[in-house]
Residue, then its C-alpha position, 0 to 999 in steps of 0.5 A: m369610328p367616325w369617318l374622316e373625310s380628309l382621308g377618303g381619297i386615294a389620289h396618292a395610290a401607288e398605281a392608277g386604279k389600285e388602292p394603297r394597302r393600310l394597316l389598323l392596329i387597335c389597342l383596348p387597354l381596358g379590354i373587350y368582350r371577346d365573343s362580340f369582337i373576335p370570330k370563333q372561326s379562323g380563315t375566310g369563312y368566319e361568322l361576323t361577330e356583333y362588333l364586326a357586323p357593320l363592316a360586312d360590306l368590306r369583309d373581303r378587304f380586311t384580315i383579323v389577327s388575334g391570339l397574339e402574345h408577348p412572352g416576357v413582356g409583363g407588368g400589367h398596365a405598365s406594359q401597355p406601351r409595348i403592345f406593338t413592339g414586344i420589347p420587355s419593360a427593362e429595355r428601351n422601346r424601339r420602333s413599333l409595328d405601326q411605324y415600321v409599316a408606315a415606313t414601308l407602305g406610307q409613301h403611297t398615302r397622304f399620311d404615312s401614319l395617323a395615330l389616334s387616341a382617346g387619351d394622352n398616350n399613344f402606342g406607337w414608337t419611333d426608331g429612337g424609342s420616342m412615343v409618336p405624338 
């Protein structure tokens, strides 16, 4: 992902000398070659994969979570908007994980939430069930 210069500063950190906590959620609707992205080992001693190798210098500053599932959320591609909520398709969507974290930690950064997408859809949802633009 290209560097966003406007987001590089930490002037809004909660405490002097302490960087704010951040969350990055990635959704790849068309999939990814897991062996090149998801480490085979768990814990802190995992071997970096091909796709994670460029982040080697930051390794101690991020955590990879994989293998999560949403039982009851089916429907193939139509269920993608529920990837960060886990709400079954028959129900109105509610606040997504990214927006929950933004409300909790976002006051320590310039932008509480920044949603980027290569298309016209986003996977973030507000409390009222509206898609985050």
